[in-house]
N, C-alpha and C positions, 0 to 999 in steps of 0.2 A: 247899084249895090254901095256905091259910095254912102248912101243914104242908110243902108242897113248896116254897115260898119260902125257906121256915126251912130247910132240909135244904139247899137249891141255896147260901144264903148261908154256908151252916157249914163246908160243902165247901169252897166259893172261899175263904173267909178261912183254913181250915187249911190249903189249898192255896199260898195264899200266902206263909203264915207257913214251910210247910214249903220253900218256895223262899228265900226269905230266909236260913234259917238253914242251908239246902246250901251257900248262895252265900259264906257267911261261914265253911263249915267251913276248916280249915287246911289246907294243901297237905302231899300226903304226898312229902316230899322223895326217899327210898327209892324209891317210886313212879317218880318222875318221873325220878331217875336210872338206875334199869333201863331206863327204857323210852329213854331219849335219850341214856344216856354209857355204859353198860356196854358196848356193843357194841366199843367202842374200849379204855376205863378200866379194863376188866374188872368182873365183879361186886363184886369185892371190894377195888378202886383199884388192883390190880397193872399194871394194862395189859398182862397176858400174854395177849393175845388176838391173832388174825391182822392183824386191821384194828389195833390198837394198837401192834404190832411195826412194820408196815408205815408209820405212820403219826407213828412216834416219842412215841406219845400221852405225857403225863406221869404220873407212879405218883403217884396221889392218896392211896394207904395211907403215904406218906409223913410223918412228924410235921412236918415244914414246912407241912403245909397245915392243922394243928389250929386256928391262929388265921386263916386268910383270911377278908378280907370279902368279903361279897355284892357290894360293888363293883367289886370286884379281879373277882370271879369274871366276873359280869356285863361286864365292859370286856374282859375275855382272851376272852369267849365269841363276843361282836358284833364283833371285832376281827380275828379268827383266822379266814384263810379256809379251815382245814382245819374249822371248826364251821358252816359255811354252813348244811349241812341242819338241823342244831337250831336255829340263829339264826330259821330260818324258821318254827318249830314253838313254841317257848318264849317265854314273858313273863318281865319282870324278876321277877315276883312268884315265879315256877316258879324263877328261875335264884338266887334266895334262897332255896328250900326245899331247891334241891340242895347250895346253900353248906353247908347244914345236916347233910345226910348224909355231904356231904365232909370236913367235919369229924369226924365219928364216924369215917368211914375212917379218918383219920389216927391214930385212937386217941383223940379229945378228945370234947369236950362238943358238940351241936349247936348251944349259946349261945355267944354271942360272948365274947371273955374279957374280965374286969373291966377297964374303963374303956376298951374299945375302942369305935371309931368307924366308923359305915360309910362 
């Protein structure tokens, strides 16, 4: 009986630890972008897709997006009616991860520019 209780307690505590570690894992901006943005903006950010052309989507591989801030992306996505389907599915934290991927598509680093603020 003691062994069963000890085993159950060990499994439970290990499961809780795993659950917490999984919740703290960084978000994958590329995966989120591919799932929520690529249909219009293209996998490579070129917006050269039928939906992107029809919606006149921004070309996100343009270098002007290298230093885009998460607050800007969050605002644009939340306020633009073209993004209604996306706003219903993604959180602000996920949009921050997507911003990092947009910076990479534009030829920059996933990190913000030195001295940049959100």
